[in-house]
C-alpha positions, 0 to 999 in steps of 0.5 A: 694653666689653660691654653689661653692663659699660657698664650697670654702669659707668653705674650706678656713675657715677650712684650716685656722682653721686646720693650727691654731690648728695642726701647730700653736697650737693656735685654735680660735674655739672649736672642736665642731664648727670645726666638724659642719663646716666640716660636712656642707662641707661634705654634700655640696660636696656629693650633688655637686660632680662636685666641688670635690677637692683632697685638700679639708679638707674633704679628711683627714678622709681617706677611700681609701684602698691600697692593694699594695704600689707602689714603687716610685724612689725618684727624689732627693735621701734621704741620711742618716746622719753620727752620732757622739757620742761625742763633740770631734767628732763634732769638728773633723767634723767642722775641715773637713768642714772648710778644704774643704771650705777653709773659716772661716765664717761658721754658723750652723743651729741646729735642734732636731732629732725627732724619727719617720719615714722619708717621702718625700712629693712632691708639685706641684703648691702648692698642695700635689701630692705624699707622699713616704717613705724613703725606701732605699734612692733611692726608697720608697713606695707611701703612699699618701692616708695615708699621706693625713689624717695627719692634719699637712701635708698641702694639699694646700699651702699658700703664694709664693712657687716654682712650684715644690719641695720635702719636707723632714720631719719626721712622728712622734707620740706624746708621749701623743697620743701614751699613749692614743692609748695603753690605748685603746688597753689594755682596749680592751684586746690587746697587747700595741704597743712597742714604738712611732717610730715603731708605726708611721712607721707601721701606714704609711703602713696600707692598710685602710687610715681611720685607719691612720686618727684615729691616732694622727700622725704629720709631722715635716719638716726639709728640702726642695729640688728641683730647683730654690727654692730662699733661701740662707740658711737652716734657711731661708728655715725653716722660708719660709716653716713655712710661706707656712703652714708646721709644723716646730719645733720652737727649730731650732736655727741659731748658729754663733759659735761652742760655740753656737752649744755646748750650744744648745746641752747642753740645749736640752740634759736635756730639751728634756725630756719635749718635746711632741715627742721622740728625740734622738739627734741634727742635726747640718747643715752648714747653707749656702746652697751654702757651702752645695753644695760645701761640697757635699756628700759621698757615703751615707751621706751629708758632710754638716750635722752631727747627734749628738746623746744624750747618749743612754738609758742603760739596765742591763741583764744576758748574757746567751750564746755566739754564732757565726754567719757566714756571706756571706763573711766568717766574724765571728760575735760573738753574745750575747744571753741575758735574754730578757730586755726592752730597748728604747721601744723594747725587746732585746734578742740578742746583737752584741759582734763585734769581739774577741778584744771587748770580750777581752777588756771588759772581757765578759763571759757567765753568766755575768751581762752586760750593754746593749745600743742601738748603734745609737738607732738601734743595741743593744751592750754590753758596760760593765760588772758588775764585782761585780755580776760575778759568782764565778766559771766564766770561761774566754771566749775563742774565737772559732778557727774553723768555727761553720758551716763547721769546717774549721780553722779560719784565721785573716788577718793583720789589720782586726778586725774579724776572717774569715772562708776561706772555701768560696766554701763549707761553707753553710752560705757563699754560701746561704748568697751570693745567698741571697744577689744576690736576695735582693731588691737592687740587682736582686730583684727576686720576689717569692724567699726569704731567706728561699727558698734559703736555701731549694734549697741549702739543696736539692742540686738544687743550689750551686751558684746564676747562678744555679737559672737560670737553675731551672725548675717547675718540680724540684720545685714542690716536695719541701716542702711548694712549691705549683704549683703557688709558683713554677711558681712565682719563675720561672717567678721572675728569668726570669724577673731578666735578665732585671735588669740594670748592676749596680745592677747586679754588686752589686749583685755579692757580691764583698767585699766592693762593695756596691750599690753606689760603684757598680754604680760608677764602672759601670759608669766608665767602661761601661761593665763587660769585661772592669771592669774585665780587670782593674788593682788596680791602674786604679780602684783607679782613679775612684771617691771614690774607694780606695785601699781596694775596688780596691784590693778586686775587682781585687781579685774577678775577678782573681778567675776562679770560679767567672769568670765562673759564670759571663760567665754563667750569660751572657749566661742566658741574664743578663745585663753586660753593660750600656744601649744605653740610659745610654751611650748617651752623655758620652765621654772620653774628660776629662779622667784623669782630676780632677776638683774642682767646687766652687761658684754659676753658672748661665747657669747650676746648680752645680749638672749638672756641676758635672754630665757633668764632670763625663759623659765626663770621668772626676773626681770631687773632693771636695778639691784642691790638687796638683793633681787637673787639673782645678777649675771651678769657679762661683760667690762667690768663696771662697778667700782661695780656690783662694789663694790655687789654685794660690799657686799650679798654678792650672788653674781657668776656668769659667763656659763658659770655661768648657762648651766649653771644652766638646762641 
């Protein structure tokens, strides 16, 4: 046997033992034997660097140091899930699914929702090439060096796999491993970590990968995305992934009926406490992948999946004081300042009280003993008051009538839950809030400029709106507190570089109420430039996919105000991007303007995603359900019979894939 053959044989053997130990939990050799074989391989690789391989088991010990994590755009967006907290909400979701699909034959895959850090892993030709954090769903941080150290992440796959695909999984820290880590920290005189979830997420951003290698992190797979994947269902996907070498939790179950889904929820609501990992719910997914495609996505979440959350942990504490915050839109949020209490692994000091109605409904008062939960396991909220412990001279809460920042009388519009400060032009937190939104990562992403600096610049009278950022000079900045020459230079450079940020992000940065980043993208794509958008009426805006009456009215109102138009004109003069680029406009037409399409079935020449993109690129609108407003149904193989029946009933033309491609030629 040659040296190269010996090295490759050792790698194969160690990969197999690694898989048995960390993925299957059924080792066939001792830890000592494994370590001896690994050391033998390390020695051979060091003596023969010409045979080095990035997928070798020796690469898992880490050692690479990453100073700055590169931001990487996800090839396939990572969506968040809609949550439900009751079985009634789950049943309502199922009704919506059935209504859109028009088919009664829907089965579900139920998977436990593990509490960790989401990750996207890219594989090419069976080898791990990149690991990227979820980030904002559109882009995340490249943490490949750290991911390679996690033993349950296969560096090289087994079996028949596609040439390229992305894996979606959760990086978790097992409860036992977390306890051992904390035991070591306490013995070393260090503060213990608060909870496994935050510790797992923090581990991915450690600069030294050898430190990550020491932590008992695991990766649990829940999805695969890509082209030509050759499986038909979610459950089949999980089985295939397990064959390729991924750690796929065995708890996942294929449920043919809603009753079976409910049984799964009931079982795991109690049994989850015996799991080696923290879990906070169950993800219910439509099993059939074709049906998943038909259901599609909302602006933020897949319509084909729902996270059912188990009842959250509660804590009891004292409400010391109610304070009020003013947001960038003028919305007032009452905040409960609490006696610090440990809840779900974190210390909670503040909780949202939402609005005046919520305070009145629960009769919440300062000095009360209150029950606190983590809404969606993230934001703490007060869910009740222990009236038996209420102080004798307790005074009912009177909601404020004037803005706590500028003193202006608050207003509450019909149908709105929150009170608002109408003083947009001179209420400090509204002004600084709008500027902070403008410079945020998803908007203009101005380097060298943070929230505290924005407040400093405003308080010093150097800026009154976000257009003023482009007139700042180094000489103005240098005298400011904590502003050294290098900091001033970086701020000026960051502002100058932001003129290259694309139109849709500039539009989002303007801070139009209800216009989030997804809506901004849709408006930018529909209107191509700011002038066309500013000239649009509310009824015209409502023709754009997912733009409702509230967003349309808010957009029209924003552009109707002279001060906003003046700021936009100034930003144009400073060179900001207020139209789509030639590259973005390439291939776009208005051939299908005013026409609404429903896409159903399986297609041969182009994917469903490409088909929908072609509709939108040519000015058409894609709808998920058939109505009297539908212009055409583009039908592929296996179109649902009930959809065809509804189309015939409404006399809506059904066209083929070829018919559609001919329309846009």
